[in-house]
Each structure stands twice: as structure tokens, then as C-alpha cells.
N, C-alpha and C positions, 0 to 999 in steps of 0.2 A: 427496914431493909438496909439502911446505911451500915448498921452494925454488922450485918451478915456480909455485905460487900467488903467492908474493911477487914473483917476476919479472913475472908478468902484471899484478899490482896496480901495481907501480912503473911498468911500461911504459905501461899505460893511463893512469895518473895523469899522467905526463909528456906523453903524447900529447894528452890533453884540456886540460891546463894550458897547453901551448905552442900547440896548434892553435886551440882556441876562444879562448885568450888573445890570439892574433894578431887575431882578429875584434874582440874587445873593445877592444884597444889601438887598432886602426884607427878604431873609432867614437870612442874617447876623444880621439884626436888629429886628428879631422876628416879622416880618410882618408889619413894619412901613409904607411901601408903599401900601400894599394891592393890590388886583386885579385892582382897579380903577387907582391907581398910576402907576402900570406897564403898563396898557393899554395906559395911557396918554403919557408915555415915548415913547412907540412904535409909537404912532400916530404922536407926535410932532417931533420926530427925522426924520421920513420919510418926513414930510412936509418941514423941514429944508433942508434935503438932496436934495430934488427935486429942490428947489430954488437955492441951492448952486452949484449943478453939472449938472442940467438938460440940460443946453446949451452946455455942452461938450460931454457927453456920453448918455444922456437921462435918467440917473439915473435908470437903470434897477435893479441893486443891488440884483438880484434874477435870478438864472439860468432858472427857470420856465417861467419868464417873457421874458427873452432873446429868449428862444426856441419858445415861443408863437408868439412873434413878427416876428421871422423868418418864422414860419409856415404860418403866415398871409400875408407874402410877404412884410412886412414893414422893414425888416432887412436882410442884406445879410448873408447867411449861412456860408460863409467863415470867417465872423467876430465872429461867435458864440464861437468857442474854446477859443479865446483870452479873450473874456468877461467872460466866465465861469471860466477860470483859475484865472483871476484877482479877481473875486468875491470870489472864494474859498480861495485864498491867503489872501484877506482882512479879511474874516471871521475867518480864523485860527489865524491871528494876533490879532484880537479882543479877541478871547478865550484864547490865550496864555498870553496876558496882564492881563486878569482877573485871570488866574492861578497864576501869579506872585503876584498880589495884594491880592488875597484871597486863599492862599495855602491850608487852612483847608477845603475849600468847595470842595466836591467830585463830584458834578454834573455839576457845572458851567452853570446852566440854560438849561440842556439837556431836550428835549421834551419827555414826557412819557404819554401814555394814562391812564386816571383815571379808565376806565372800560374796556370793550372788545376791542381788537385790531381793529376788523372790524368796530366797531362803530366809532372809531377815524379816521379810513381810509376814511370812507364815509363822515364824518364831514369835514375832511381836504380837500377832493376833492370838496365838495360843497362850502366851504368857499373860496378856491382858485378860483373856478369858479366865485364867486361873485366879488372877488377882481379884477380878470383879465377882467371881463366884464366892470367894472368901468374904469380900465386903458385904455382899447380899446376905450371906448366911449369918453374919455376926452383927447385922444392923436391924434396927427397928425404924421403919419409915426411911428417912434420908439421913439418919444419925446412927452412930454406933451404940451397941447395947452392952452393958456390963463392963467391968474393970479390965477384962482380958481382951476386949476387942482391939484396942490399939496394939497390943502385943502380937495378936494374930495377923493383923494387916501389915504392921511393920516387919514382922518376921517373914511374911510371904514376899515382901519386896526385897528384903535382904537375900532370901533364897534365889529369887529370880535374877537379881543382879549378878550373883555368883554363877548362876547357871547360864544365863544368856549374854552376859556382858562381853565375853570374848568374841561372840558372833555378831550380835546386833547392837551392842552397847546398852541394851535394856532401857528403852524409853518408857513405855507404858502410859505415856502422858503427852498429848500433843504440844502443850505449852513448854514442856521440858526440852523438846527438840526445836520448836519454833523460835523461842527466845534467843538461844545461842546462835541459831542460824541468822536471825535478823541482825543481831549486834555484830557478828563476825563477818556477815556477808557470804557465808558458805551455805548454799542451798542444795548441795549435792545430796540426792536421795531423800530429801526431806519429805517427799510424798509418802514414803513408807510409814513414817512416824506421825503423819497427819491423818492417815486412814486406818491403819491396822488397830490402833487402840480403840477406835469407835466400833469397828467390826467385832473385835474380841469382846468388848463389854456388852454389846447388844446380843451377841450369841449367848453370853452368860445369863442375861435376863430371860431369854427364851427357855434355856435349859432349867433355870431356877423355877420358872413358872410351871414347867412340866413336873418338876419334882414336888412342888407345893401342891399341885392338883392331885398327883398320885398319892401323896400323904393323906390328903383330905378324904380320898376314896378308900 
């Protein structure tokens, strides 16, 4: 289990350091990356992490994904706490390193809604549903299958960052939002990003089970 925990820790550390780091660098350089650049960073880092750590832990790097796999019966519930703690520790490490590198940045890539809170809540739920549906359909058990799974998942994240970023900042991952909030001390609207991803991923599990049952019949 230690290898799996370390894999989830390293994967989530790299994800948050690179992903929210892209947001911080974009602010630091007056928009040099832009939304497209930030989306590409998120998409490509997930592709890289799936191929780097997928054979060890499945590269969940997201508590909502871990809980969804457990709810779907693909992952043991007894392993969920260790995965989530490893993911949170990795995310916090990534945000703390960004704090050291960019001490003048007061947000560190924290996720905030551009409009009404409920608009972002519904959007985050829907986007996480889409992401989890893709993950469930391209995975066997709690791990990805085939050489194109990483591309499908990373491409979906890239698309969702482009689509939802201007409205909700596209979290899809509770630790992605919680870690910058904890390090920066900015907890405004954090409830959106701690609840919507779980709701969206569990809805995806229910729909996927229905589709699988319909296919069998």
C-alpha cells in the first residue's frame, strides 16, 4: 500500500504544482499563458501522470474519483482513506511550494466563481459528471485500459478547463480547490468545490451502471 500512497502523493503534488502553478504563472506574467495555455498544462500533465503512475495506483489523484470507483465496486472502501490522505498531502505540498516560489501571490490558483455560486455549483457537477463518465468508460477496475486512456482523460480535462474555466475556474477535484484555499487562507465559495465533484462523479457511476445493465440485456 505504501507504493500506492506514494504514487498518489507524487501524482497529486505534480498535478497541483503544475496545474495551479500555470494559473499563478499566468498572473505573474500578465496573462502570458492565457486560458488556452492553462488548459493545455492541465490536460498534458494528467496525460503524463496517468502513464507515469497508472500501473501503481491507477492515478486517481482526485478524491471524487477514488470515492466513485469505490461506489462502483471497482475499488475497496478500506483503501479510500489512505488514498484521500495521500492526495490531500500531495496537493498541499504543491501549493506550499508555489507559496515559497511566489510569496507575493495571494490566491495561489484558488477557485472562485465568476458569477452566481449556484451557477458554478451546477456547472462543476455537470463537468465532473462528464469527466467521470469518460474515466469509467476507459478504465478496467480502478485503472485505465489501453494506451489511449490517458489521452482521452487528459483531453477531456483540457476541454472542460477551456469550457468552464471562465465561469467556475474548473476544479473537478476537491483537493485542487482545498489546497490553495488552505495555504492562501481564502475559503470563499470553497463549499462548491468540495461538494460538486463528489455529486457529479457519483451521478456518473449511477448512469454508467444503467448503461452497463442495458448493454447486458
